[in-house]
C-alpha positions as CSV (number, residue, x, y, z in Angstrom):
1,X,5.6,-9.9,3.0
2,X,7.9,-6.4,2.5
3,X,7.8,-5.1,6.5
4,X,9.1,-5.1,9.9
5,X,7.7,-8.3,11.3
6,X,8.2,-10.4,9.2
7,X,11.2,-12.1,10.1
8,X,10.1,-12.3,13.2
9,X,10.4,-15.6,13.7
10,X,13.3,-15.2,11.6
11,X,14.4,-16.9,8.4
12,X,12.4,-20.1,9.3
13,X,9.3,-18.8,9.7
14,X,9.7,-16.3,6.2
15,X,10.7,-19.4,4.6
16,X,7.5,-21.4,6.3
17,X,5.4,-18.4,5.3
18,X,6.6,-18.8,1.9
19,X,6.1,-21.8,1.8
20,X,2.4,-22.1,3.3
21,X,1.5,-19.0,0.4
22,X,2.7,-21.2,-2.1
23,X,0.5,-24.3,-2.0
24,X,-2.1,-22.3,-1.3
25,X,-1.8,-20.3,-4.2
26,X,-1.3,-16.8,-2.9
27,X,0.8,-14.9,-4.7
28,X,3.5,-12.7,-3.0
29,X,6.5,-10.1,-3.3
30,X,8.7,-7.9,-1.0
31,X,10.6,-10.7,0.7
32,X,12.0,-14.4,-0.4
33,X,14.7,-16.5,-0.4
34,X,17.5,-13.9,-1.2
35,X,17.3,-11.1,-3.1
36,X,15.9,-11.5,-6.9
37,X,13.2,-13.3,-5.6
38,X,13.0,-10.6,-2.6
39,X,12.3,-8.3,-5.7
40,X,10.2,-10.0,-7.7
41,X,6.9,-8.9,-8.4
42,X,3.6,-10.8,-7.7
43,X,1.6,-11.5,-11.2
44,X,-1.7,-11.1,-11.0
45,X,-4.0,-12.1,-13.4
46,X,-7.2,-9.9,-14.8
47,X,-9.6,-11.0,-17.2
48,X,-8.4,-11.4,-20.6
49,X,-4.0,-11.0,-20.5
50,X,-3.7,-8.4,-19.2
51,X,-1.9,-8.6,-15.3
52,X,-1.6,-6.2,-11.6
53,X,2.4,-6.6,-11.1
54,X,2.5,-5.9,-7.3
55,X,6.1,-5.1,-6.2
56,X,7.2,-4.9,-2.5
57,X,9.4,-2.5,-1.0
58,X,10.3,-1.6,2.2
59,X,12.3,0.9,4.2
60,X,14.4,1.3,7.5
61,X,11.9,4.3,8.7
62,X,9.2,1.4,9.4
63,X,11.7,-0.3,11.7
64,X,12.8,-2.4,9.4
65,X,16.6,-3.9,10.8
66,X,19.3,-3.2,7.8
67,X,20.3,-6.9,8.2
68,X,16.7,-8.5,7.2
69,X,17.7,-6.9,3.6
70,X,17.8,-9.4,1.2
71,X,21.7,-11.0,0.0
72,X,22.7,-11.9,-2.9
73,X,22.7,-16.0,-1.6
74,X,20.7,-15.3,1.8
75,X,17.0,-14.7,2.6
76,X,15.1,-11.5,3.5
77,X,13.2,-8.5,2.7
78,X,13.2,-6.7,-0.5
79,X,14.9,-3.2,1.8
80,X,15.1,0.0,-0.3
81,X,18.8,1.9,0.7
82,X,16.9,5.6,0.1
83,X,14.2,6.8,-1.6
84,X,15.9,8.5,-4.6
85,X,16.1,8.3,-8.4
86,X,18.6,5.5,-8.1
87,X,15.5,3.2,-7.2
88,X,13.0,4.4,-9.4
89,X,15.2,3.7,-12.3
90,X,15.9,0.2,-10.9
91,X,11.7,0.1,-10.9
92,X,11.4,1.2,-14.3
93,X,13.6,-1.0,-15.8
94,X,12.2,-4.2,-14.1
95,X,9.1,-3.1,-14.5
96,X,9.5,-2.5,-18.0
97,X,11.3,-5.7,-19.2
98,X,8.6,-7.4,-17.0
99,X,5.1,-5.1,-18.3
100,X,2.8,-6.3,-21.6
101,X,0.5,-4.5,-23.1
102,X,-2.4,-3.8,-20.6
103,X,-0.8,-4.3,-17.2
104,X,-1.1,-2.2,-14.6
105,X,1.7,-1.8,-12.0
106,X,1.6,-1.3,-8.1
107,X,4.8,-0.2,-5.4
108,X,3.8,-1.3,-2.1
109,X,5.5,0.7,0.2
110,X,5.7,-0.1,4.0
111,X,7.5,3.1,5.1
112,X,7.3,5.4,8.0
113,X,6.6,5.2,11.8
114,X,2.9,3.9,13.2
115,X,1.4,7.0,14.2
116,X,0.9,10.2,13.2
117,X,-0.6,12.1,9.9
118,X,2.4,14.1,9.1
119,X,3.3,12.6,5.7
120,X,7.2,13.4,4.9
121,X,7.7,14.7,1.8
122,X,10.6,12.5,0.6
123,X,7.8,10.1,0.6
124,X,5.7,12.3,-2.2
125,X,8.3,13.3,-3.8
126,X,9.3,9.1,-4.5
127,X,5.7,8.5,-5.0
128,X,5.5,10.5,-8.0
129,X,8.6,9.7,-9.4
130,X,7.6,6.2,-9.6
131,X,4.3,7.4,-11.3
132,X,6.3,10.3,-13.7
133,X,9.3,7.6,-14.0
134,X,8.8,4.5,-13.4
135,X,5.1,3.8,-14.8
136,X,3.7,2.7,-11.8
137,X,-0.1,3.1,-12.1
138,X,-0.8,2.8,-8.1
139,X,1.5,3.7,-5.1
140,X,0.4,0.9,-1.9
141,X,1.9,2.6,1.5
142,X,1.8,1.3,4.4
143,X,3.0,1.2,8.2
144,X,0.4,4.0,10.1
145,X,-1.5,2.0,12.4
146,X,-4.8,4.0,10.9
147,X,-5.1,5.9,7.7
148,X,-3.7,8.5,5.9
149,X,-4.0,11.7,3.6
150,X,-5.0,9.9,-0.1
151,X,-3.4,11.6,-3.2
152,X,-5.0,11.0,-6.7
153,X,-1.5,12.2,-8.8
154,X,-1.5,13.2,-12.5
155,X,-4.8,10.7,-12.8
156,X,-3.1,7.9,-10.4
157,X,-4.2,6.7,-6.9
158,X,-1.3,7.3,-3.6
159,X,-2.4,6.1,-0.8
160,X,0.3,7.4,1.7
161,X,-0.9,5.2,4.8
162,X,-3.8,2.3,4.4
163,X,-4.2,1.5,8.3
164,X,-4.1,-1.7,9.8
165,X,-7.4,-4.0,7.9
166,X,-6.1,-6.9,10.7
167,X,-4.6,-6.4,13.9
168,X,-4.4,-8.1,17.0
169,X,-3.4,-5.1,19.2
170,X,-7.4,-4.4,21.2
171,X,-6.2,-3.7,24.1
172,X,-3.3,-1.5,23.9
173,X,-3.2,1.7,25.2
174,X,-2.1,5.8,24.1
175,X,-3.1,6.3,21.3
176,X,-6.7,6.1,20.9
177,X,-6.8,9.4,19.3
178,X,-6.2,8.0,16.0
179,X,-8.8,4.9,16.7
180,X,-6.6,2.6,15.4
181,X,-9.8,0.2,15.5
182,X,-11.3,1.5,12.8
183,X,-10.1,-0.1,9.2
184,X,-11.0,0.8,5.2
185,X,-11.1,-1.2,2.3
186,X,-9.9,0.1,-0.6
187,X,-11.6,-0.9,-3.5
188,X,-10.2,1.1,-6.5
189,X,-11.3,1.2,-10.1
190,X,-8.7,1.6,-12.8
191,X,-8.6,2.3,-16.7
192,X,-6.8,-0.9,-18.4
193,X,-4.3,0.3,-20.3
194,X,-4.1,3.8,-18.6
195,X,-3.8,3.2,-15.4
196,X,-6.0,5.9,-14.8
197,X,-8.1,5.7,-11.6
198,X,-11.7,5.7,-12.2
199,X,-13.5,5.8,-8.9
200,X,-12.2,4.4,-5.3
201,X,-15.2,3.3,-3.1
202,X,-14.2,2.5,0.3
203,X,-16.1,0.8,3.1
204,X,-15.6,1.2,7.1
205,X,-15.1,-1.5,9.5
206,X,-14.3,-1.9,13.3
207,X,-12.5,-4.5,14.5
208,X,-13.9,-6.1,17.9
209,X,-12.2,-9.0,19.6
210,X,-10.3,-9.7,16.4
211,X,-13.8,-9.7,14.6
212,X,-14.2,-7.1,11.4
213,X,-17.9,-5.6,11.6
214,X,-19.3,-2.8,9.8
215,X,-18.3,0.0,11.3
216,X,-21.1,2.5,12.6
217,X,-22.8,5.5,10.7
218,X,-20.7,7.8,13.5
219,X,-17.6,5.9,13.1
220,X,-18.0,6.1,9.5
221,X,-18.1,9.8,9.3
222,X,-15.3,10.3,11.9
223,X,-13.3,8.2,9.0
224,X,-14.9,10.4,6.3
225,X,-13.4,13.7,8.6
226,X,-10.2,12.5,8.8
227,X,-9.3,12.3,5.2
228,X,-11.4,15.3,4.3
229,X,-9.2,17.5,6.5
230,X,-5.5,14.9,5.7
231,X,-6.5,15.0,2.2
232,X,-6.7,19.1,1.8
233,X,-3.3,19.1,1.1
234,X,-4.0,16.8,-2.0
235,X,-7.3,18.3,-3.2
236,X,-9.5,14.7,-2.3
237,X,-12.3,14.4,0.0
238,X,-15.0,11.8,0.3
239,X,-18.4,11.3,-0.5
240,X,-20.9,9.5,1.6
241,X,-22.9,6.4,-0.4
242,X,-24.5,4.7,2.0
243,X,-24.1,2.7,5.4
244,X,-20.4,2.3,5.8
245,X,-19.6,3.0,1.9
246,X,-17.9,6.2,0.5
247,X,-15.9,7.2,-2.8
248,X,-13.6,9.4,-3.0
249,X,-13.5,13.1,-5.0
250,X,-10.5,14.9,-5.9
251,X,-9.9,18.1,-8.3
252,X,-9.5,17.5,-11.8
253,X,-11.4,14.0,-12.0
254,X,-13.3,13.4,-14.5
255,X,-10.8,15.6,-17.0
256,X,-7.6,14.5,-19.1
257,X,-4.3,15.0,-17.0
């Protein structure tokens, strides 16, 4: 819920969203009734006793207004003041307090603009610091309306921008070159205990009339070419499987990191 639209309908809208999710048994992270609630992770059970802890944040670079930040006793978004070591250390302390053996930690971050393939050096540095210093197993970045480059850093998955999966932007012109009507489903397989990425499967979809359809072979090839081009700097590329499905390959795959 840490994003630049969750308070479009004010505090009442946020409160209704939180109540609806809770009543439906859907975990939420990134916004809440106060700062502590907004910073608390969603806790998702895995087989056995392991869990996924999802911490969610937003940054001002994704157009989240400063006054949307949750306060000590006021509702709002878990807004990062800066992408600094202080924020990394804060997450490390909270994750260490809650983490049990076998748990996986996800950092979900709404950052950057909506369009364009450039990735800010600060985003790369912050993602690496979260993995190096805070024990994060997966960095889940979002805000861009189209997919960005994928990195596997020290065996951990970094999605700098997932793109949209479902939206209501059909018919809005001016950014057709980004093919924002195409989206991806990301299905990572992560090794329990180590958090190491074993495989990333992806499925391509196209949005038509507010419905998701399997992407055509041509559209799937377009997405693969995009991820190959943008992932070159990180040593990642795609490998086709069948129909609209493909997997990620990366430098060092299969070797200890």
